[in-house]
mmCIF file of the N, C-alpha and C atoms, coordinates in Angstrom:
data_MODEL
# 
_entry.id   MODEL 
# 
loop_
_atom_site.group_PDB 
_atom_site.id 
_atom_site.type_symbol 
_atom_site.label_atom_id 
_atom_site.label_alt_id 
_atom_site.label_comp_id 
_atom_site.label_asym_id 
_atom_site.label_entity_id 
_atom_site.label_seq_id 
_atom_site.pdbx_PDB_ins_code 
_atom_site.Cartn_x 
_atom_site.Cartn_y 
_atom_site.Cartn_z 
_atom_site.occupancy 
_atom_site.B_iso_or_equiv 
_atom_site.pdbx_formal_charge 
_atom_site.auth_seq_id 
_atom_site.auth_comp_id 
_atom_site.auth_asym_id 
_atom_site.auth_atom_id 
_atom_site.pdbx_PDB_model_num 
ATOM 1   N N  . MET A 1 1  ? 0.682  -1.398 0.404   1.00 0.00 ? 1  MET A N  1 
ATOM 2   C CA . MET A 1 1  ? -0.068 -0.053 -0.198  1.00 0.00 ? 1  MET A CA 1 
ATOM 3   C C  . MET A 1 1  ? 0.934  1.575  -0.138  1.00 0.00 ? 1  MET A C  1 
ATOM 4   N N  . LEU A 1 2  ? 1.781  1.065  0.543   1.00 0.00 ? 2  LEU A N  1 
ATOM 5   C CA . LEU A 1 2  ? 2.776  2.853  0.975   1.00 0.00 ? 2  LEU A CA 1 
ATOM 6   C C  . LEU A 1 2  ? 3.543  2.643  -0.479  1.00 0.00 ? 2  LEU A C  1 
ATOM 7   N N  . ALA A 1 3  ? 3.963  1.628  -1.082  1.00 0.00 ? 3  ALA A N  1 
ATOM 8   C CA . ALA A 1 3  ? 4.393  1.739  -2.639  1.00 0.00 ? 3  ALA A CA 1 
ATOM 9   C C  . ALA A 1 3  ? 3.418  2.226  -3.827  1.00 0.00 ? 3  ALA A C  1 
ATOM 10  N N  . ILE A 1 4  ? 2.119  2.049  -3.322  1.00 0.00 ? 4  ILE A N  1 
ATOM 11  C CA . ILE A 1 4  ? 1.433  2.550  -4.121  1.00 0.00 ? 4  ILE A CA 1 
ATOM 12  C C  . ILE A 1 4  ? 0.917  4.296  -3.630  1.00 0.00 ? 4  ILE A C  1 
ATOM 13  N N  . VAL A 1 5  ? 0.997  4.195  -2.959  1.00 0.00 ? 5  VAL A N  1 
ATOM 14  C CA . VAL A 1 5  ? 0.488  5.872  -1.878  1.00 0.00 ? 5  VAL A CA 1 
ATOM 15  C C  . VAL A 1 5  ? 1.985  6.558  -3.082  1.00 0.00 ? 5  VAL A C  1 
ATOM 16  N N  . VAL A 1 6  ? 3.734  5.967  -2.646  1.00 0.00 ? 6  VAL A N  1 
ATOM 17  C CA . VAL A 1 6  ? 4.742  6.527  -2.842  1.00 0.00 ? 6  VAL A CA 1 
ATOM 18  C C  . VAL A 1 6  ? 4.710  6.973  -4.403  1.00 0.00 ? 6  VAL A C  1 
ATOM 19  N N  . ALA A 1 7  ? 4.368  5.954  -5.312  1.00 0.00 ? 7  ALA A N  1 
ATOM 20  C CA . ALA A 1 7  ? 4.225  6.011  -6.808  1.00 0.00 ? 7  ALA A CA 1 
ATOM 21  C C  . ALA A 1 7  ? 3.593  7.325  -7.380  1.00 0.00 ? 7  ALA A C  1 
ATOM 22  N N  . ALA A 1 8  ? 2.514  7.493  -6.818  1.00 0.00 ? 8  ALA A N  1 
ATOM 23  C CA . ALA A 1 8  ? 0.898  8.129  -6.793  1.00 0.00 ? 8  ALA A CA 1 
ATOM 24  C C  . ALA A 1 8  ? 1.623  9.595  -6.611  1.00 0.00 ? 8  ALA A C  1 
ATOM 25  N N  . TRP A 1 9  ? 2.299  9.576  -5.739  1.00 0.00 ? 9  TRP A N  1 
ATOM 26  C CA . TRP A 1 9  ? 2.903  11.149 -5.249  1.00 0.00 ? 9  TRP A CA 1 
ATOM 27  C C  . TRP A 1 9  ? 4.208  11.479 -6.215  1.00 0.00 ? 9  TRP A C  1 
ATOM 28  N N  . THR A 1 10 ? 4.970  10.672 -6.671  1.00 0.00 ? 10 THR A N  1 
ATOM 29  C CA . THR A 1 10 ? 5.838  10.461 -7.452  1.00 0.00 ? 10 THR A CA 1 
ATOM 30  C C  . THR A 1 10 ? 5.378  11.362 -8.978  1.00 0.00 ? 10 THR A C  1 
ATOM 31  N N  . THR A 1 11 ? 4.494  10.039 -8.971  1.00 0.00 ? 11 THR A N  1 
ATOM 32  C CA . THR A 1 11 ? 3.783  10.432 -10.482 1.00 0.00 ? 11 THR A CA 1 
ATOM 33  C C  . THR A 1 11 ? 3.209  12.099 -10.365 1.00 0.00 ? 11 THR A C  1 
ATOM 34  N N  . GLY A 1 12 ? 2.501  12.266 -9.502  1.00 0.00 ? 12 GLY A N  1 
ATOM 35  C CA . GLY A 1 12 ? 1.951  13.398 -9.479  1.00 0.00 ? 12 GLY A CA 1 
ATOM 36  C C  . GLY A 1 12 ? 2.939  14.883 -9.662  1.00 0.00 ? 12 GLY A C  1 
ATOM 37  N N  . THR A 1 13 ? 3.574  14.395 -8.851  1.00 0.00 ? 13 THR A N  1 
ATOM 38  C CA . THR A 1 13 ? 4.646  15.396 -8.622  1.00 0.00 ? 13 THR A CA 1 
ATOM 39  C C  . THR A 1 13 ? 5.460  15.720 -10.028 1.00 0.00 ? 13 THR A C  1 
ATOM 40  N N  . ALA A 1 14 ? 5.806  14.637 -10.808 1.00 0.00 ? 14 ALA A N  1 
ATOM 41  C CA . ALA A 1 14 ? 6.376  14.913 -11.994 1.00 0.00 ? 14 ALA A CA 1 
ATOM 42  C C  . ALA A 1 14 ? 5.678  15.372 -12.888 1.00 0.00 ? 14 ALA A C  1 
ATOM 43  N N  . VAL A 1 15 ? 4.916  14.928 -12.937 1.00 0.00 ? 15 VAL A N  1 
ATOM 44  C CA . VAL A 1 15 ? 3.314  15.898 -13.704 1.00 0.00 ? 15 VAL A CA 1 
ATOM 45  C C  . VAL A 1 15 ? 3.486  17.299 -13.501 1.00 0.00 ? 15 VAL A C  1 
ATOM 46  N N  . ARG A 1 16 ? 3.043  17.661 -12.088 1.00 0.00 ? 16 ARG A N  1 
ATOM 47  C CA . ARG A 1 16 ? 3.242  18.839 -12.090 1.00 0.00 ? 16 ARG A CA 1 
ATOM 48  C C  . ARG A 1 16 ? 4.291  20.024 -12.366 1.00 0.00 ? 16 ARG A C  1 
ATOM 49  N N  . GLN A 1 17 ? 5.222  18.822 -12.725 1.00 0.00 ? 17 GLN A N  1 
ATOM 50  C CA . GLN A 1 17 ? 6.524  19.731 -12.735 1.00 0.00 ? 17 GLN A CA 1 
ATOM 51  C C  . GLN A 1 17 ? 6.440  20.143 -14.127 1.00 0.00 ? 17 GLN A C  1 
ATOM 52  N N  . ARG A 1 18 ? 6.303  19.026 -14.948 1.00 0.00 ? 18 ARG A N  1 
ATOM 53  C CA . ARG A 1 18 ? 6.015  18.763 -16.760 1.00 0.00 ? 18 ARG A CA 1 
ATOM 54  C C  . ARG A 1 18 ? 5.547  19.889 -16.692 1.00 0.00 ? 18 ARG A C  1 
ATOM 55  N N  . ARG A 1 19 ? 4.232  20.325 -15.991 1.00 0.00 ? 19 ARG A N  1 
ATOM 56  C CA . ARG A 1 19 ? 2.906  21.237 -16.711 1.00 0.00 ? 19 ARG A CA 1 
ATOM 57  C C  . ARG A 1 19 ? 3.620  22.425 -16.204 1.00 0.00 ? 19 ARG A C  1 
ATOM 58  N N  . LEU A 1 20 ? 4.069  22.831 -14.819 1.00 0.00 ? 20 LEU A N  1 
ATOM 59  C CA . LEU A 1 20 ? 4.725  24.208 -15.050 1.00 0.00 ? 20 LEU A CA 1 
ATOM 60  C C  . LEU A 1 20 ? 6.103  24.065 -15.780 1.00 0.00 ? 20 LEU A C  1 
ATOM 61  N N  . TYR A 1 21 ? 6.535  23.749 -16.294 1.00 0.00 ? 21 TYR A N  1 
ATOM 62  C CA . TYR A 1 21 ? 7.533  23.090 -17.158 1.00 0.00 ? 21 TYR A CA 1 
ATOM 63  C C  . TYR A 1 21 ? 7.494  24.142 -18.317 1.00 0.00 ? 21 TYR A C  1 
ATOM 64  N N  . THR A 1 22 ? 6.255  23.146 -19.223 1.00 0.00 ? 22 THR A N  1 
ATOM 65  C CA . THR A 1 22 ? 5.807  23.796 -20.204 1.00 0.00 ? 22 THR A CA 1 
ATOM 66  C C  . THR A 1 22 ? 5.133  25.321 -20.135 1.00 0.00 ? 22 THR A C  1 
ATOM 67  N N  . GLU A 1 23 ? 3.984  25.399 -19.120 1.00 0.00 ? 23 GLU A N  1 
ATOM 68  C CA . GLU A 1 23 ? 4.017  26.999 -18.884 1.00 0.00 ? 23 GLU A CA 1 
ATOM 69  C C  . GLU A 1 23 ? 5.068  28.355 -18.489 1.00 0.00 ? 23 GLU A C  1 
ATOM 70  N N  . GLN A 1 24 ? 6.058  28.190 -18.164 1.00 0.00 ? 24 GLN A N  1 
ATOM 71  C CA . GLN A 1 24 ? 6.873  28.401 -18.173 1.00 0.00 ? 24 GLN A CA 1 
ATOM 72  C C  . GLN A 1 24 ? 7.674  28.892 -19.721 1.00 0.00 ? 24 GLN A C  1 
ATOM 73  N N  . LEU A 1 25 ? 7.458  27.088 -20.765 1.00 0.00 ? 25 LEU A N  1 
ATOM 74  C CA . LEU A 1 25 ? 8.020  27.421 -21.653 1.00 0.00 ? 25 LEU A CA 1 
ATOM 75  C C  . LEU A 1 25 ? 7.207  28.468 -22.867 1.00 0.00 ? 25 LEU A C  1 
ATOM 76  N N  . ALA A 1 26 ? 5.892  28.395 -22.583 1.00 0.00 ? 26 ALA A N  1 
ATOM 77  C CA . ALA A 1 26 ? 5.204  29.195 -23.133 1.00 0.00 ? 26 ALA A CA 1 
ATOM 78  C C  . ALA A 1 26 ? 4.914  30.819 -22.970 1.00 0.00 ? 26 ALA A C  1 
ATOM 79  N N  . ALA A 1 27 ? 5.183  31.165 -21.561 1.00 0.00 ? 27 ALA A N  1 
ATOM 80  C CA . ALA A 1 27 ? 5.310  32.258 -20.939 1.00 0.00 ? 27 ALA A CA 1 
ATOM 81  C C  . ALA A 1 27 ? 6.768  32.664 -21.960 1.00 0.00 ? 27 ALA A C  1 
ATOM 82  N N  . GLN A 1 28 ? 8.054  31.890 -21.678 1.00 0.00 ? 28 GLN A N  1 
ATOM 83  C CA . GLN A 1 28 ? 9.219  32.985 -22.301 1.00 0.00 ? 28 GLN A CA 1 
ATOM 84  C C  . GLN A 1 28 ? 8.486  32.845 -24.162 1.00 0.00 ? 28 GLN A C  1 
ATOM 85  N N  . ALA A 1 29 ? 8.089  31.992 -24.597 1.00 0.00 ? 29 ALA A N  1 
ATOM 86  C CA . ALA A 1 29 ? 7.737  32.322 -25.825 1.00 0.00 ? 29 ALA A CA 1 
ATOM 87  C C  . ALA A 1 29 ? 6.628  33.484 -26.112 1.00 0.00 ? 29 ALA A C  1 
ATOM 88  N N  . GLU A 1 30 ? 6.175  33.373 -25.212 1.00 0.00 ? 30 GLU A N  1 
ATOM 89  C CA . GLU A 1 30 ? 5.018  34.790 -25.526 1.00 0.00 ? 30 GLU A CA 1 
ATOM 90  C C  . GLU A 1 30 ? 5.733  35.880 -24.836 1.00 0.00 ? 30 GLU A C  1 
ATOM 91  N N  . GLU A 1 31 ? 6.422  36.340 -24.222 1.00 0.00 ? 31 GLU A N  1 
ATOM 92  C CA . GLU A 1 31 ? 7.073  36.974 -24.297 1.00 0.00 ? 31 GLU A CA 1 
ATOM 93  C C  . GLU A 1 31 ? 8.401  37.592 -24.779 1.00 0.00 ? 31 GLU A C  1 
ATOM 94  N N  . ARG A 1 32 ? 9.034  36.988 -25.399 1.00 0.00 ? 32 ARG A N  1 
ATOM 95  C CA . ARG A 1 32 ? 9.563  36.525 -26.900 1.00 0.00 ? 32 ARG A CA 1 
ATOM 96  C C  . ARG A 1 32 ? 9.299  36.942 -27.721 1.00 0.00 ? 32 ARG A C  1 
ATOM 97  N N  . ALA A 1 33 ? 7.927  36.643 -27.784 1.00 0.00 ? 33 ALA A N  1 
ATOM 98  C CA . ALA A 1 33 ? 7.113  37.708 -29.683 1.00 0.00 ? 33 ALA A CA 1 
ATOM 99  C C  . ALA A 1 33 ? 6.524  38.890 -29.246 1.00 0.00 ? 33 ALA A C  1 
ATOM 100 N N  . ARG A 1 34 ? 6.400  39.418 -27.943 1.00 0.00 ? 34 ARG A N  1 
ATOM 101 C CA . ARG A 1 34 ? 6.028  40.587 -27.738 1.00 0.00 ? 34 ARG A CA 1 
ATOM 102 C C  . ARG A 1 34 ? 7.352  41.578 -27.860 1.00 0.00 ? 34 ARG A C  1 
ATOM 103 N N  . ALA A 1 35 ? 8.453  40.809 -26.876 1.00 0.00 ? 35 ALA A N  1 
ATOM 104 C CA . ALA A 1 35 ? 9.683  41.660 -27.710 1.00 0.00 ? 35 ALA A CA 1 
ATOM 105 C C  . ALA A 1 35 ? 10.255 42.433 -28.794 1.00 0.00 ? 35 ALA A C  1 
ATOM 106 N N  . GLU A 1 36 ? 9.939  41.019 -30.037 1.00 0.00 ? 36 GLU A N  1 
ATOM 107 C CA . GLU A 1 36 ? 10.554 40.936 -31.575 1.00 0.00 ? 36 GLU A CA 1 
ATOM 108 C C  . GLU A 1 36 ? 9.405  42.208 -31.896 1.00 0.00 ? 36 GLU A C  1 
ATOM 109 N N  . ALA A 1 37 ? 8.171  41.993 -31.615 1.00 0.00 ? 37 ALA A N  1 
ATOM 110 C CA . ALA A 1 37 ? 7.024  42.123 -32.263 1.00 0.00 ? 37 ALA A CA 1 
ATOM 111 C C  . ALA A 1 37 ? 7.269  44.414 -31.734 1.00 0.00 ? 37 ALA A C  1 
ATOM 112 N N  . ALA A 1 38 ? 7.600  44.196 -30.609 1.00 0.00 ? 38 ALA A N  1 
ATOM 113 C CA . ALA A 1 38 ? 8.216  45.993 -30.240 1.00 0.00 ? 38 ALA A CA 1 
ATOM 114 C C  . ALA A 1 38 ? 9.766  46.286 -30.718 1.00 0.00 ? 38 ALA A C  1 
ATOM 115 N N  . GLU A 1 39 ? 10.293 45.485 -30.766 1.00 0.00 ? 39 GLU A N  1 
ATOM 116 C CA . GLU A 1 39 ? 11.515 45.954 -31.783 1.00 0.00 ? 39 GLU A CA 1 
ATOM 117 C C  . GLU A 1 39 ? 11.287 46.214 -33.642 1.00 0.00 ? 39 GLU A C  1 
ATOM 118 N N  . GLU A 1 40 ? 10.332 45.458 -33.866 1.00 0.00 ? 40 GLU A N  1 
ATOM 119 C CA . GLU A 1 40 ? 9.784  45.477 -35.463 1.00 0.00 ? 40 GLU A CA 1 
ATOM 120 C C  . GLU A 1 40 ? 8.830  46.993 -35.629 1.00 0.00 ? 40 GLU A C  1 
ATOM 121 N N  . ARG A 1 41 ? 8.518  47.511 -34.464 1.00 0.00 ? 41 ARG A N  1 
ATOM 122 C CA . ARG A 1 41 ? 7.615  48.551 -34.385 1.00 0.00 ? 41 ARG A CA 1 
ATOM 123 C C  . ARG A 1 41 ? 9.026  49.728 -34.427 1.00 0.00 ? 41 ARG A C  1 
ATOM 124 N N  . LEU A 1 42 ? 9.555  49.426 -33.403 1.00 0.00 ? 42 LEU A N  1 
ATOM 125 C CA . LEU A 1 42 ? 10.733 50.435 -33.263 1.00 0.00 ? 42 LEU A CA 1 
ATOM 126 C C  . LEU A 1 42 ? 11.030 50.592 -34.882 1.00 0.00 ? 42 LEU A C  1 
ATOM 127 N N  . ARG A 1 43 ? 11.424 49.795 -35.205 1.00 0.00 ? 43 ARG A N  1 
ATOM 128 C CA . ARG A 1 43 ? 12.360 49.332 -36.254 1.00 0.00 ? 43 ARG A CA 1 
ATOM 129 C C  . ARG A 1 43 ? 11.435 50.597 -38.292 1.00 0.00 ? 43 ARG A C  1 
ATOM 130 N N  . ILE A 1 44 ? 10.251 49.923 -37.650 1.00 0.00 ? 44 ILE A N  1 
ATOM 131 C CA . ILE A 1 44 ? 10.103 50.892 -38.643 1.00 0.00 ? 44 ILE A CA 1 
ATOM 132 C C  . ILE A 1 44 ? 9.168  52.136 -38.655 1.00 0.00 ? 44 ILE A C  1 
ATOM 133 N N  . ALA A 1 45 ? 9.271  52.510 -37.283 1.00 0.00 ? 45 ALA A N  1 
ATOM 134 C CA . ALA A 1 45 ? 9.408  54.046 -36.918 1.00 0.00 ? 45 ALA A CA 1 
ATOM 135 C C  . ALA A 1 45 ? 10.538 54.437 -36.965 1.00 0.00 ? 45 ALA A C  1 
ATOM 136 N N  . ARG A 1 46 ? 11.681 54.141 -36.986 1.00 0.00 ? 46 ARG A N  1 
ATOM 137 C CA . ARG A 1 46 ? 12.799 54.594 -37.187 1.00 0.00 ? 46 ARG A CA 1 
ATOM 138 C C  . ARG A 1 46 ? 12.901 54.882 -38.488 1.00 0.00 ? 46 ARG A C  1 
ATOM 139 N N  . GLU A 1 47 ? 12.520 53.640 -39.421 1.00 0.00 ? 47 GLU A N  1 
ATOM 140 C CA . GLU A 1 47 ? 12.754 53.536 -40.565 1.00 0.00 ? 47 GLU A CA 1 
ATOM 141 C C  . GLU A 1 47 ? 11.316 54.892 -41.471 1.00 0.00 ? 47 GLU A C  1 
ATOM 142 N N  . LEU A 1 48 ? 10.808 55.180 -40.881 1.00 0.00 ? 48 LEU A N  1 
ATOM 143 C CA . LEU A 1 48 ? 9.885  55.811 -41.554 1.00 0.00 ? 48 LEU A CA 1 
ATOM 144 C C  . LEU A 1 48 ? 10.153 57.369 -40.783 1.00 0.00 ? 48 LEU A C  1 
ATOM 145 N N  . ARG A 1 49 ? 10.696 57.694 -39.503 1.00 0.00 ? 49 ARG A N  1 
ATOM 146 C CA . ARG A 1 49 ? 11.075 58.988 -39.668 1.00 0.00 ? 49 ARG A CA 1 
ATOM 147 C C  . ARG A 1 49 ? 12.427 59.203 -40.136 1.00 0.00 ? 49 ARG A C  1 
ATOM 148 N N  . ASP A 1 50 ? 13.381 58.508 -40.898 1.00 0.00 ? 50 ASP A N  1 
ATOM 149 C CA . ASP A 1 50 ? 14.053 58.586 -42.106 1.00 0.00 ? 50 ASP A CA 1 
ATOM 150 C C  . ASP A 1 50 ? 13.450 59.017 -43.484 1.00 0.00 ? 50 ASP A C  1 
ATOM 151 N N  . VAL A 1 51 ? 12.711 58.758 -43.651 1.00 0.00 ? 51 VAL A N  1 
ATOM 152 C CA . VAL A 1 51 ? 12.016 58.808 -44.842 1.00 0.00 ? 51 VAL A CA 1 
ATOM 153 C C  . VAL A 1 51 ? 11.482 60.337 -45.139 1.00 0.00 ? 51 VAL A C  1 
ATOM 154 N N  . ILE A 1 52 ? 10.781 60.680 -43.963 1.00 0.00 ? 52 ILE A N  1 
ATOM 155 C CA . ILE A 1 52 ? 9.954  61.499 -43.514 1.00 0.00 ? 52 ILE A CA 1 
ATOM 156 C C  . ILE A 1 52 ? 10.895 62.869 -43.349 1.00 0.00 ? 52 ILE A C  1 
ATOM 157 N N  . GLY A 1 53 ? 12.604 62.675 -42.747 1.00 0.00 ? 53 GLY A N  1 
ATOM 158 C CA . GLY A 1 53 ? 13.228 63.659 -42.743 1.00 0.00 ? 53 GLY A CA 1 
ATOM 159 C C  . GLY A 1 53 ? 13.650 64.042 -43.708 1.00 0.00 ? 53 GLY A C  1 
ATOM 160 N N  . HIS A 1 54 ? 14.161 62.537 -44.814 1.00 0.00 ? 54 HIS A N  1 
ATOM 161 C CA . HIS A 1 54 ? 14.407 63.049 -45.652 1.00 0.00 ? 54 HIS A CA 1 
ATOM 162 C C  . HIS A 1 54 ? 13.931 63.789 -46.648 1.00 0.00 ? 54 HIS A C  1 
ATOM 163 N N  . SER A 1 55 ? 12.212 63.656 -46.933 1.00 0.00 ? 55 SER A N  1 
ATOM 164 C CA . SER A 1 55 ? 11.721 64.153 -47.469 1.00 0.00 ? 55 SER A CA 1 
ATOM 165 C C  . SER A 1 55 ? 11.106 65.710 -47.252 1.00 0.00 ? 55 SER A C  1 
ATOM 166 N N  . LEU A 1 56 ? 11.083 66.017 -46.149 1.00 0.00 ? 56 LEU A N  1 
ATOM 167 C CA . LEU A 1 56 ? 11.005 67.091 -45.682 1.00 0.00 ? 56 LEU A CA 1 
ATOM 168 C C  . LEU A 1 56 ? 12.630 68.114 -45.896 1.00 0.00 ? 56 LEU A C  1 
ATOM 169 N N  . SER A 1 57 ? 13.572 67.424 -46.488 1.00 0.00 ? 57 SER A N  1 
ATOM 170 C CA . SER A 1 57 ? 14.690 68.322 -45.873 1.00 0.00 ? 57 SER A CA 1 
ATOM 171 C C  . SER A 1 57 ? 14.821 68.383 -47.359 1.00 0.00 ? 57 SER A C  1 
ATOM 172 N N  . THR A 1 58 ? 13.800 67.770 -48.533 1.00 0.00 ? 58 THR A N  1 
ATOM 173 C CA . THR A 1 58 ? 14.396 67.907 -50.123 1.00 0.00 ? 58 THR A CA 1 
ATOM 174 C C  . THR A 1 58 ? 13.243 69.010 -50.461 1.00 0.00 ? 58 THR A C  1 
ATOM 175 N N  . ILE A 1 59 ? 12.348 68.888 -49.807 1.00 0.00 ? 59 ILE A N  1 
ATOM 176 C CA . ILE A 1 59 ? 11.507 70.057 -49.759 1.00 0.00 ? 59 ILE A CA 1 
ATOM 177 C C  . ILE A 1 59 ? 12.051 71.319 -49.216 1.00 0.00 ? 59 ILE A C  1 
ATOM 178 N N  . ALA A 1 60 ? 12.317 71.910 -48.067 1.00 0.00 ? 60 ALA A N  1 
ATOM 179 C CA . ALA A 1 60 ? 13.001 72.826 -47.480 1.00 0.00 ? 60 ALA A CA 1 
ATOM 180 C C  . ALA A 1 60 ? 14.282 73.361 -48.530 1.00 0.00 ? 60 ALA A C  1 
ATOM 181 N N  . VAL A 1 61 ? 15.120 72.028 -49.266 1.00 0.00 ? 61 VAL A N  1 
ATOM 182 C CA . VAL A 1 61 ? 15.690 72.540 -50.262 1.00 0.00 ? 61 VAL A CA 1 
ATOM 183 C C  . VAL A 1 61 ? 15.360 73.600 -52.122 1.00 0.00 ? 61 VAL A C  1 
ATOM 184 N N  . GLN A 1 62 ? 14.437 72.748 -51.974 1.00 0.00 ? 62 GLN A N  1 
ATOM 185 C CA . GLN A 1 62 ? 13.860 72.875 -53.398 1.00 0.00 ? 62 GLN A CA 1 
ATOM 186 C C  . GLN A 1 62 ? 12.798 74.126 -52.970 1.00 0.00 ? 62 GLN A C  1 
ATOM 187 N N  . ALA A 1 63 ? 12.352 74.603 -52.010 1.00 0.00 ? 63 ALA A N  1 
ATOM 188 C CA . ALA A 1 63 ? 11.967 75.677 -51.553 1.00 0.00 ? 63 ALA A CA 1 
ATOM 189 C C  . ALA A 1 63 ? 12.905 76.941 -51.526 1.00 0.00 ? 63 ALA A C  1 
ATOM 190 N N  . GLY A 1 64 ? 14.072 76.294 -50.601 1.00 0.00 ? 64 GLY A N  1 
ATOM 191 C CA . GLY A 1 64 ? 14.989 77.440 -50.589 1.00 0.00 ? 64 GLY A CA 1 
ATOM 192 C C  . GLY A 1 64 ? 15.707 78.112 -52.035 1.00 0.00 ? 64 GLY A C  1 
ATOM 193 N N  . ALA A 1 65 ? 15.502 76.801 -53.166 1.00 0.00 ? 65 ALA A N  1 
ATOM 194 C CA . ALA A 1 65 ? 16.263 77.235 -54.094 1.00 0.00 ? 65 ALA A CA 1 
ATOM 195 C C  . ALA A 1 65 ? 15.513 78.357 -55.350 1.00 0.00 ? 65 ALA A C  1 
ATOM 196 N N  . GLU A 1 66 ? 14.285 77.783 -55.108 1.00 0.00 ? 66 GLU A N  1 
ATOM 197 C CA . GLU A 1 66 ? 12.946 78.617 -55.250 1.00 0.00 ? 66 GLU A CA 1 
ATOM 198 C C  . GLU A 1 66 ? 13.557 79.872 -55.202 1.00 0.00 ? 66 GLU A C  1 
ATOM 199 N N  . ARG A 1 67 ? 13.587 80.497 -53.835 1.00 0.00 ? 67 ARG A N  1 
ATOM 200 C CA . ARG A 1 67 ? 13.147 81.929 -53.260 1.00 0.00 ? 67 ARG A CA 1 
ATOM 201 C C  . ARG A 1 67 ? 14.600 82.370 -54.084 1.00 0.00 ? 67 ARG A C  1 
ATOM 202 N N  . HIS A 1 68 ? 15.854 81.888 -54.274 1.00 0.00 ? 68 HIS A N  1 
ATOM 203 C CA . HIS A 1 68 ? 16.768 82.024 -54.488 1.00 0.00 ? 68 HIS A CA 1 
ATOM 204 C C  . HIS A 1 68 ? 17.013 82.239 -56.123 1.00 0.00 ? 68 HIS A C  1 
ATOM 205 N N  . VAL A 1 69 ? 16.131 81.286 -56.889 1.00 0.00 ? 69 VAL A N  1 
ATOM 206 C CA . VAL A 1 69 ? 15.981 81.692 -58.058 1.00 0.00 ? 69 VAL A CA 1 
ATOM 207 C C  . VAL A 1 69 ? 14.712 82.351 -58.548 1.00 0.00 ? 69 VAL A C  1 
ATOM 208 N N  . GLY A 1 70 ? 13.786 82.406 -58.411 1.00 0.00 ? 70 GLY A N  1 
ATOM 209 C CA . GLY A 1 70 ? 13.054 82.857 -58.279 1.00 0.00 ? 70 GLY A CA 1 
ATOM 210 C C  . GLY A 1 70 ? 11.794 81.874 -58.657 1.00 0.00 ? 70 GLY A C  1 
ATOM 211 N N  . GLY A 1 71 ? 10.310 82.289 -59.180 1.00 0.00 ? 71 GLY A N  1 
ATOM 212 C CA . GLY A 1 71 ? 9.070  81.995 -59.396 1.00 0.00 ? 71 GLY A CA 1 
ATOM 213 C C  . GLY A 1 71 ? 9.683  81.295 -60.517 1.00 0.00 ? 71 GLY A C  1 
ATOM 214 N N  . ALA A 1 72 ? 8.210  80.707 -60.619 1.00 0.00 ? 72 ALA A N  1 
ATOM 215 C CA . ALA A 1 72 ? 8.286  79.490 -62.071 1.00 0.00 ? 72 ALA A CA 1 
ATOM 216 C C  . ALA A 1 72 ? 8.199  80.234 -63.017 1.00 0.00 ? 72 ALA A C  1 
ATOM 217 N N  . GLU A 1 73 ? 7.826  82.019 -62.963 1.00 0.00 ? 73 GLU A N  1 
ATOM 218 C CA . GLU A 1 73 ? 7.215  82.634 -64.521 1.00 0.00 ? 73 GLU A CA 1 
ATOM 219 C C  . GLU A 1 73 ? 9.200  82.571 -64.514 1.00 0.00 ? 73 GLU A C  1 
ATOM 220 N N  . GLU A 1 74 ? 9.872  83.363 -63.686 1.00 0.00 ? 74 GLU A N  1 
ATOM 221 C CA . GLU A 1 74 ? 11.298 83.337 -63.645 1.00 0.00 ? 74 GLU A CA 1 
ATOM 222 C C  . GLU A 1 74 ? 12.411 82.596 -64.459 1.00 0.00 ? 74 GLU A C  1 
ATOM 223 N N  . GLN A 1 75 ? 12.020 81.083 -64.051 1.00 0.00 ? 75 GLN A N  1 
ATOM 224 C CA . GLN A 1 75 ? 12.786 79.665 -64.471 1.00 0.00 ? 75 GLN A CA 1 
ATOM 225 C C  . GLN A 1 75 ? 12.131 79.868 -66.104 1.00 0.00 ? 75 GLN A C  1 
ATOM 226 N N  . ARG A 1 76 ? 10.794 80.281 -66.656 1.00 0.00 ? 76 ARG A N  1 
ATOM 227 C CA . ARG A 1 76 ? 10.497 79.367 -67.594 1.00 0.00 ? 76 ARG A CA 1 
ATOM 228 C C  . ARG A 1 76 ? 11.665 80.501 -68.577 1.00 0.00 ? 76 ARG A C  1 
ATOM 229 N N  . ARG A 1 77 ? 11.590 81.589 -68.147 1.00 0.00 ? 77 ARG A N  1 
ATOM 230 C CA . ARG A 1 77 ? 11.995 82.726 -68.984 1.00 0.00 ? 77 ARG A CA 1 
ATOM 231 C C  . ARG A 1 77 ? 13.960 82.270 -69.220 1.00 0.00 ? 77 ARG A C  1 
# 
């Protein structure tokens, strides 16, 4: 009878440990996925900032050149 109780207790402990281990792995995978998603959002935001910054700089240079050269009518002449 004692052997049956010990075997049941050992089996229950092993199952519990395995379940906890599986839950920890799932939590780690979820956290890793969140971190990767945040990293990707940050990369996209940086890329977007660079593209917008370049576009605004180009607009500013073109506007400055137009002021220096003159309006569209003067450029045609």
